[in-house]
C-alpha positions as a Markdown table, in Angstrom:
| # | Residue | x | y | z |
|---|---|---|---|---|
| 1 | Met | 15.8 | 36.5 | 6.1 |
| 2 | Lys | 18.7 | 36.4 | 3.7 |
| 3 | Lys | 18.9 | 38.4 | 0.5 |
| 4 | Thr | 18.7 | 35.5 | -2.0 |
| 5 | Gly | 18.9 | 35.8 | -5.8 |
| 6 | Phe | 16.8 | 33.7 | -8.2 |
| 7 | Leu | 17.9 | 33.3 | -11.8 |
| 8 | Tyr | 15.2 | 32.2 | -14.2 |
| 9 | Asp | 14.6 | 33.2 | -17.8 |
| 10 | Lys | 11.9 | 31.9 | -20.2 |
| 11 | Arg | 14.6 | 31.8 | -22.9 |
| 12 | Phe | 16.1 | 28.7 | -21.1 |
| 13 | Leu | 13.0 | 26.8 | -22.3 |
| 14 | Leu | 14.2 | 27.3 | -25.9 |
| 15 | His | 16.7 | 24.5 | -25.6 |
| 16 | Arg | 14.5 | 21.7 | -26.9 |
| 17 | Thr | 15.5 | 18.1 | -26.5 |
| 18 | Gly | 12.7 | 16.3 | -28.3 |
| 19 | Pro | 10.0 | 14.0 | -27.0 |
| 20 | Phe | 10.8 | 11.7 | -24.0 |
| 21 | His | 14.1 | 13.3 | -23.2 |
| 22 | Pro | 14.5 | 13.7 | -19.4 |
| 23 | Glu | 16.3 | 17.0 | -19.6 |
| 24 | Ala | 13.2 | 18.8 | -20.8 |
| 25 | Pro | 11.9 | 22.4 | -20.6 |
| 26 | Glu | 9.2 | 21.2 | -18.2 |
| 27 | Arg | 11.8 | 20.9 | -15.5 |
| 28 | Leu | 12.2 | 24.7 | -15.3 |
| 29 | Glu | 8.5 | 25.3 | -15.7 |
| 30 | Val | 7.7 | 23.2 | -12.6 |
| 31 | Ile | 10.5 | 24.9 | -10.7 |
| 32 | His | 9.2 | 28.4 | -11.6 |
| 33 | Arg | 5.6 | 27.4 | -10.6 |
| 34 | Ala | 6.9 | 26.1 | -7.3 |
| 35 | Ala | 8.5 | 29.4 | -6.5 |
| 36 | Val | 5.3 | 31.3 | -7.5 |
| 37 | Gly | 2.9 | 28.9 | -5.8 |
| 38 | Asn | 4.8 | 28.8 | -2.5 |
| 39 | Gly | 5.0 | 32.6 | -2.3 |
| 40 | Leu | 8.7 | 32.6 | -2.6 |
| 41 | Leu | 9.1 | 34.7 | -5.7 |
| 42 | Gly | 8.3 | 37.9 | -3.9 |
| 43 | Arg | 11.0 | 37.2 | -1.3 |
| 44 | Leu | 13.7 | 36.5 | -3.9 |
| 45 | Val | 15.8 | 39.0 | -5.8 |
| 46 | Pro | 15.3 | 38.4 | -9.6 |
| 47 | Ile | 18.5 | 38.0 | -11.5 |
| 48 | Gly | 18.5 | 38.8 | -15.2 |
| 49 | Ala | 20.2 | 36.5 | -17.6 |
| 50 | Ile | 22.7 | 38.1 | -20.0 |
| 51 | Pro | 24.8 | 36.3 | -22.6 |
| 52 | Ala | 28.3 | 35.4 | -21.3 |
| 53 | Asp | 31.3 | 37.3 | -22.5 |
| 54 | Pro | 33.0 | 34.9 | -24.9 |
| 55 | His | 36.3 | 35.4 | -23.1 |
| 56 | Arg | 34.8 | 34.0 | -19.9 |
| 57 | Val | 33.7 | 30.8 | -21.7 |
| 58 | Glu | 37.1 | 30.5 | -23.4 |
| 59 | Ala | 38.8 | 30.6 | -20.0 |
| 60 | Val | 37.4 | 27.0 | -19.5 |
| 61 | His | 36.5 | 25.6 | -23.0 |
| 62 | Ser | 38.6 | 25.5 | -26.1 |
| 63 | Ile | 37.7 | 27.9 | -28.9 |
| 64 | Ala | 37.4 | 24.9 | -31.2 |
| 65 | His | 34.7 | 23.3 | -28.9 |
| 66 | Ile | 32.8 | 26.6 | -28.7 |
| 67 | Arg | 32.8 | 27.2 | -32.4 |
| 68 | Arg | 31.9 | 23.6 | -33.2 |
| 69 | Phe | 29.0 | 23.8 | -30.7 |
| 70 | Glu | 27.7 | 26.9 | -32.3 |
| 71 | Glu | 28.1 | 25.6 | -35.9 |
| 72 | Ile | 26.4 | 22.3 | -35.1 |
| 73 | Cys | 23.4 | 24.1 | -33.7 |
| 74 | Leu | 23.2 | 26.5 | -36.7 |
| 75 | Met | 23.3 | 23.5 | -39.0 |
| 76 | Gly | 20.2 | 22.1 | -37.5 |
| 77 | Arg | 21.8 | 19.0 | -36.1 |
| 78 | Ser | 19.8 | 17.0 | -33.5 |
| 79 | Asp | 22.7 | 16.0 | -31.2 |
| 80 | Met | 26.3 | 16.7 | -30.3 |
| 81 | Asp | 29.0 | 14.1 | -29.6 |
| 82 | His | 26.4 | 11.5 | -28.4 |
| 83 | Pro | 22.7 | 10.8 | -29.1 |
| 84 | Asp | 21.9 | 11.7 | -25.5 |
| 85 | Asn | 23.1 | 15.3 | -26.1 |
| 86 | Gln | 20.0 | 16.5 | -27.9 |
| 87 | Ile | 20.2 | 20.0 | -29.3 |
| 88 | Cys | 18.2 | 22.4 | -31.5 |
| 89 | Glu | 19.1 | 25.6 | -33.3 |
| 90 | Glu | 18.6 | 27.7 | -30.1 |
| 91 | Thr | 20.7 | 25.5 | -27.8 |
| 92 | Phe | 24.0 | 27.3 | -28.3 |
| 93 | Ala | 22.5 | 30.7 | -27.5 |
| 94 | Thr | 20.6 | 29.2 | -24.5 |
| 95 | Ala | 23.8 | 27.7 | -23.1 |
| 96 | Ile | 25.7 | 31.0 | -23.5 |
| 97 | Leu | 22.7 | 32.8 | -21.7 |
| 98 | Ala | 22.8 | 30.2 | -18.9 |
| 99 | Val | 26.5 | 30.7 | -18.3 |
| 100 | Gly | 26.1 | 34.5 | -18.4 |
| 101 | Gly | 23.3 | 34.3 | -15.9 |
| 102 | Val | 25.4 | 32.3 | -13.5 |
| 103 | Leu | 28.2 | 34.8 | -13.8 |
| 104 | Glu | 25.8 | 37.6 | -13.1 |
| 105 | Ala | 24.6 | 35.8 | -9.9 |
| 106 | Val | 28.3 | 35.4 | -8.8 |
| 107 | Arg | 28.9 | 39.1 | -9.5 |
| 108 | Leu | 25.9 | 40.2 | -7.5 |
| 109 | Val | 27.1 | 38.1 | -4.5 |
| 110 | Met | 30.7 | 39.4 | -4.8 |
| 111 | Glu | 29.4 | 43.0 | -4.9 |
| 112 | Gly | 27.2 | 42.5 | -1.9 |
| 113 | Glu | 23.9 | 43.1 | -3.6 |
| 114 | Ile | 22.7 | 39.6 | -2.6 |
| 115 | Glu | 24.0 | 37.1 | -0.1 |
| 116 | Asn | 23.5 | 33.9 | -2.1 |
| 117 | Ala | 21.6 | 32.7 | -5.2 |
| 118 | Phe | 19.9 | 29.8 | -6.9 |
| 119 | Cys | 20.3 | 29.5 | -10.7 |
| 120 | Ala | 17.5 | 27.6 | -12.4 |
| 121 | Val | 19.3 | 27.2 | -15.7 |
| 122 | Arg | 19.5 | 24.7 | -18.6 |
| 123 | Pro | 21.2 | 23.1 | -20.2 |
| 124 | Pro | 23.1 | 21.7 | -17.2 |
| 125 | Gly | 26.9 | 21.8 | -17.2 |
| 126 | His | 28.9 | 19.6 | -14.8 |
| 127 | His | 29.7 | 16.8 | -17.4 |
| 128 | Ala | 30.9 | 19.2 | -20.0 |
| 129 | Asp | 34.7 | 19.0 | -20.5 |
| 130 | Thr | 37.0 | 21.6 | -22.1 |
| 131 | Asp | 36.4 | 20.2 | -25.6 |
| 132 | Arg | 33.6 | 17.7 | -25.3 |
| 133 | Ala | 29.8 | 17.6 | -24.6 |
| 134 | Met | 28.6 | 14.9 | -22.3 |
| 135 | Gly | 25.6 | 13.8 | -20.3 |
| 136 | Phe | 23.2 | 16.6 | -21.6 |
| 137 | Cys | 25.9 | 19.2 | -20.9 |
| 138 | Phe | 27.6 | 21.5 | -23.4 |
| 139 | Leu | 29.2 | 24.3 | -21.4 |
| 140 | Asn | 30.3 | 23.9 | -17.8 |
| 141 | Asn | 28.4 | 26.6 | -15.9 |
| 142 | Ile | 30.0 | 25.9 | -12.6 |
| 143 | Ala | 33.6 | 25.7 | -14.0 |
| 144 | Val | 33.2 | 29.0 | -15.8 |
| 145 | Ala | 31.9 | 30.6 | -12.6 |
| 146 | Ala | 34.9 | 29.3 | -10.6 |
| 147 | Arg | 37.4 | 30.6 | -13.2 |
| 148 | Tyr | 35.6 | 34.0 | -13.2 |
| 149 | Leu | 36.0 | 34.1 | -9.4 |
| 150 | Gln | 39.7 | 33.4 | -9.8 |
| 151 | Thr | 40.5 | 35.8 | -12.7 |
| 152 | Glu | 38.1 | 38.7 | -12.0 |
| 153 | Trp | 37.9 | 38.7 | -8.2 |
| 154 | Gly | 41.3 | 37.1 | -7.3 |
| 155 | Leu | 39.9 | 34.5 | -5.0 |
| 156 | Gln | 42.5 | 31.9 | -3.9 |
| 157 | Arg | 40.3 | 29.2 | -2.5 |
| 158 | Ile | 37.0 | 28.2 | -4.2 |
| 159 | Gly | 34.9 | 25.3 | -3.0 |
| 160 | Ile | 32.7 | 23.3 | -5.3 |
| 161 | Val | 30.1 | 20.8 | -3.9 |
| 162 | Asp | 28.4 | 18.6 | -6.5 |
| 163 | Phe | 25.6 | 16.4 | -5.1 |
| 164 | Asp | 24.1 | 15.4 | -8.5 |
| 165 | Val | 23.7 | 11.6 | -8.5 |
| 166 | His | 26.1 | 11.4 | -11.4 |
| 167 | His | 29.8 | 12.4 | -10.9 |
| 168 | Gly | 30.7 | 15.8 | -12.2 |
| 169 | Asn | 33.6 | 14.5 | -14.4 |
| 170 | Gly | 33.9 | 17.6 | -16.4 |
| 171 | Thr | 34.3 | 19.9 | -13.4 |
| 172 | Gln | 36.8 | 17.5 | -11.8 |
| 173 | His | 38.9 | 17.2 | -14.9 |
| 174 | Ile | 39.0 | 21.0 | -15.5 |
| 175 | Phe | 40.4 | 21.7 | -12.0 |
| 176 | Glu | 42.2 | 18.5 | -11.1 |
| 177 | Lys | 45.6 | 20.2 | -11.3 |
| 178 | Asp | 44.4 | 23.4 | -9.6 |
| 179 | Pro | 44.8 | 23.8 | -5.8 |
| 180 | Gly | 42.8 | 27.0 | -6.0 |
| 181 | Val | 39.6 | 25.0 | -6.5 |
| 182 | Phe | 38.5 | 22.2 | -4.1 |
| 183 | Phe | 36.1 | 19.9 | -5.9 |
| 184 | Tyr | 33.9 | 17.6 | -3.8 |
| 185 | Ser | 31.4 | 15.2 | -5.3 |
| 186 | Ile | 29.0 | 12.8 | -3.7 |
| 187 | His | 27.3 | 10.5 | -6.3 |
| 188 | Glu | 26.2 | 6.9 | -7.1 |
| 189 | His | 29.2 | 4.6 | -7.3 |
| 190 | Pro | 30.8 | 4.7 | -10.8 |
| 191 | Thr | 30.5 | 1.0 | -11.3 |
| 192 | Phe | 26.8 | 1.4 | -11.4 |
| 193 | Ala | 26.3 | 4.9 | -12.8 |
| 194 | Tyr | 27.2 | 7.2 | -15.7 |
| 195 | Pro | 29.8 | 8.4 | -16.5 |
| 196 | Gly | 31.9 | 5.8 | -14.7 |
| 197 | Thr | 34.3 | 8.2 | -12.9 |
| 198 | Gly | 34.5 | 9.6 | -9.4 |
| 199 | Arg | 36.2 | 6.8 | -7.4 |
| 200 | Glu | 37.8 | 7.5 | -4.1 |
| 201 | Phe | 41.3 | 7.3 | -5.4 |
| 202 | Glu | 40.7 | 10.2 | -7.8 |
| 203 | Arg | 42.2 | 13.0 | -5.7 |
| 204 | Gly | 43.6 | 15.4 | -8.3 |
| 205 | Thr | 47.0 | 15.5 | -9.9 |
| 206 | Gly | 50.3 | 17.5 | -9.7 |
| 207 | Pro | 49.8 | 20.6 | -7.6 |
| 208 | Gly | 46.1 | 19.8 | -7.4 |
| 209 | Leu | 46.7 | 16.5 | -5.6 |
| 210 | Gly | 44.5 | 16.4 | -2.5 |
| 211 | Phe | 42.1 | 19.0 | -3.8 |
| 212 | Thr | 39.6 | 16.6 | -5.3 |
| 213 | Leu | 37.5 | 14.4 | -3.1 |
| 214 | Asn | 34.9 | 11.9 | -4.1 |
| 215 | Ser | 32.3 | 10.1 | -2.0 |
| 216 | Pro | 30.8 | 7.3 | -4.1 |
| 217 | Ile | 27.6 | 5.8 | -2.7 |
| 218 | Leu | 26.4 | 2.3 | -3.4 |
| 219 | Pro | 23.0 | 1.7 | -5.0 |
| 220 | Gly | 20.2 | 1.3 | -2.4 |
| 221 | Glu | 21.8 | 3.7 | 0.1 |
| 222 | Gly | 20.2 | 6.9 | 1.2 |
| 223 | Asp | 20.0 | 9.5 | 3.9 |
| 224 | Ala | 22.2 | 7.8 | 6.5 |
| 225 | Glu | 25.1 | 7.1 | 4.1 |
| 226 | Tyr | 25.0 | 10.6 | 2.7 |
| 227 | Arg | 25.1 | 12.0 | 6.2 |
| 228 | Arg | 28.1 | 9.8 | 7.1 |
| 229 | Ala | 29.9 | 10.9 | 3.9 |
| 230 | Phe | 29.3 | 14.6 | 4.6 |
| 231 | Glu | 30.5 | 14.3 | 8.2 |
| 232 | Arg | 33.5 | 12.1 | 7.3 |
| 233 | Asp | 34.6 | 13.7 | 4.1 |
| 234 | Leu | 33.1 | 17.1 | 3.1 |
| 235 | Ile | 32.8 | 19.0 | 6.4 |
| 236 | Pro | 36.4 | 18.3 | 7.7 |
| 237 | Ala | 37.8 | 18.9 | 4.2 |
| 238 | Phe | 36.2 | 22.3 | 3.9 |
| 239 | Asp | 37.0 | 23.2 | 7.4 |
| 240 | Arg | 40.7 | 22.7 | 6.5 |
| 241 | Tyr | 40.5 | 24.3 | 3.1 |
| 242 | Arg | 38.3 | 27.3 | 4.2 |
| 243 | Pro | 36.8 | 28.3 | 0.8 |
| 244 | Glu | 36.3 | 31.9 | 0.2 |
| 245 | Phe | 33.2 | 31.2 | -2.0 |
| 246 | Val | 31.1 | 28.1 | -2.3 |
| 247 | Leu | 29.6 | 26.9 | -5.7 |
| 248 | Val | 27.0 | 24.1 | -5.7 |
| 249 | Ser | 26.2 | 21.8 | -8.5 |
| 250 | Ala | 22.7 | 21.1 | -7.4 |
| 251 | Gly | 21.4 | 17.9 | -9.0 |
| 252 | Phe | 18.2 | 16.4 | -7.5 |
| 253 | Asp | 18.4 | 13.0 | -9.3 |
| 254 | Ala | 19.5 | 11.1 | -6.2 |
| 255 | His | 15.9 | 11.3 | -5.0 |
| 256 | Ala | 14.3 | 7.9 | -4.3 |
| 257 | Glu | 11.6 | 8.7 | -6.8 |
| 258 | Asp | 13.9 | 9.8 | -9.6 |
| 259 | Asp | 14.3 | 7.1 | -12.3 |
| 260 | Met | 17.8 | 8.3 | -13.2 |
| 261 | Ser | 19.4 | 6.6 | -10.2 |
| 262 | Asn | 19.2 | 3.8 | -7.7 |
| 263 | Ile | 19.9 | 6.0 | -4.7 |
| 264 | Gln | 17.3 | 6.3 | -2.0 |
| 265 | Leu | 17.8 | 9.9 | -0.8 |
| 266 | Ser | 14.7 | 11.5 | 0.7 |
| 267 | Thr | 13.4 | 15.0 | 0.4 |
| 268 | Ser | 14.6 | 15.7 | 3.9 |
| 269 | Gly | 17.9 | 14.2 | 3.1 |
| 270 | Phe | 18.4 | 16.8 | 0.4 |
| 271 | Ser | 17.5 | 19.5 | 2.9 |
| 272 | Trp | 20.0 | 18.2 | 5.5 |
| 273 | Met | 22.8 | 18.3 | 2.9 |
| 274 | Met | 22.0 | 21.8 | 1.8 |
| 275 | Glu | 21.8 | 23.1 | 5.3 |
| 276 | Arg | 25.3 | 21.7 | 6.0 |
| 277 | Ile | 26.6 | 23.3 | 2.8 |
| 278 | Thr | 25.2 | 26.7 | 3.8 |
| 279 | Asp | 26.7 | 26.2 | 7.3 |
| 280 | Leu | 30.1 | 25.8 | 5.6 |
| 281 | Ala | 29.6 | 28.9 | 3.5 |
| 282 | Glu | 28.7 | 30.9 | 6.6 |
| 283 | Arg | 31.7 | 29.6 | 8.5 |
| 284 | His | 34.3 | 30.2 | 5.8 |
| 285 | Ala | 33.0 | 32.4 | 3.0 |
| 286 | Asn | 30.8 | 35.0 | 4.7 |
| 287 | Gly | 27.8 | 33.1 | 3.4 |
| 288 | Arg | 28.8 | 33.6 | -0.2 |
| 289 | Leu | 27.2 | 30.8 | -2.2 |
| 290 | Val | 25.7 | 30.3 | -5.6 |
| 291 | Ser | 23.8 | 27.1 | -6.4 |
| 292 | Val | 23.3 | 26.0 | -10.0 |
| 293 | Leu | 20.8 | 23.4 | -11.2 |
| 294 | Glu | 22.2 | 20.3 | -12.7 |
| 295 | Gly | 20.0 | 17.1 | -12.8 |
| 296 | Gly | 16.7 | 16.2 | -11.3 |
| 297 | Tyr | 14.1 | 14.7 | -13.5 |
| 298 | Cys | 11.1 | 13.7 | -11.3 |
| 299 | Leu | 8.7 | 16.5 | -12.1 |
| 300 | Glu | 6.4 | 15.4 | -9.2 |
| 301 | Arg | 9.2 | 15.9 | -6.6 |
| 302 | Leu | 11.1 | 18.9 | -8.1 |
| 303 | Pro | 8.7 | 21.5 | -6.7 |
| 304 | Glu | 9.1 | 20.5 | -3.1 |
| 305 | Leu | 12.9 | 19.9 | -3.5 |
| 306 | Ile | 13.4 | 23.4 | -5.0 |
| 307 | Arg | 11.0 | 25.0 | -2.4 |
| 308 | Asn | 13.1 | 23.6 | 0.4 |
| 309 | His | 16.3 | 24.5 | -1.4 |
| 310 | Leu | 15.2 | 28.2 | -1.8 |
| 311 | Glu | 14.0 | 28.4 | 1.8 |
| 312 | Ile | 17.3 | 27.1 | 3.1 |
| 313 | Leu | 19.1 | 29.8 | 1.1 |
| 314 | Leu | 16.7 | 32.4 | 2.4 |
| 315 | Gly | 17.3 | 31.1 | 6.0 |
| 316 | Val | 13.7 | 30.4 | 6.7 |
| 317 | His | 13.6 | 26.6 | 6.3 |
| 318 | Arg | 13.1 | 24.6 | 9.5 |
| 319 | Ser | 16.2 | 22.9 | 10.8 |
| 320 | Thr | 16.9 | 19.3 | 9.9 |
| 321 | Arg | 19.8 | 18.8 | 12.2 |
C-alpha cells in the first residue's frame, strides 16, 4: 500500500456560496464522510492546511488581482467578476489556505514523506487566470503548485492532467508559452460547454507550442471515447514528455449523473482514467503525483468516486484494465 496524503480542513467550508449554488460546502462534507465511512482515513496521511506564502501566489497571479480579490471579500460583496463566482467575507482566506495546503502536499511528496496525495479543497482553481476569476475559481491551485515545483524544486518537466468536464482555460493560458509544463485536458466540446475553450488546435504558443494538448469530447459520449482519447493522446504524449511530477485537476462533473454536463462517463470510467494517470506517474515520475479537487457536483455519486480515487492512489483499488 502506498503512503498517500489526504488534505482536508474544516476551514474550507467557510467559503459560502449561498443557496442553490452547486459549488457548496456540502461537497467536501460528503467527501470527508466517504473517507471516514469506508475506513480510508486511517490509511491516509493527514496533511495540514497552512496559508500560502504570498510570493508563491504572486508567481502566478498579478498583485492587482490578489489585492482586488481580498478587498472585494472584505467589503462584503457577494460575487467577483461574474454572478456565478459567489463569495463571502471568508472566501479570500479560504482560497489562500487551499493553495497553501496544495503546496504542502507537493512539498511532502518532494521530500519523500508521502508518495502521492489527494487535496479535497475549495474553492476550485483551474478556470482562474492571472488576473481574473472565472467559473467558481479565484486562485489557480494547480498552476501555483506547478510554478512552485519549477522555482523551489527546479523541475524541468511537469505534467498536468485535467479531467474536469470543463476545460481548464486558466491553467492552459498561464502555461501556454512554457515548455516546462505539459498541459493535457479532456473535457466536453467547447461548442457545448463552458468556458468555450479547449479545441484541438489550441496547442500552446511560442516556445510552448506542442506542450498543450486538448481532447474535446462530444455530448453523449462516455467511457469508450474517453478511453480512446487517453490511448491516442495523453499516454503517448506523456511517454514522450516524461514528466518528473504529475499534477491532476480532478473534476468529477463528467459523470453521467452530474447535471453540470452532458457527458456519460461512468464511475468505472473515472477509475480507469485515474489508473492510467497513476501508471504514467509511476513510469516517469517515480510515482510523484498530487491530485486536486476541481468540479463534481452530484452529492450522491461523489462518495464512491472519491473512495475509488483514494484507493487507486493507495494502490488497493481493483484493476479496471
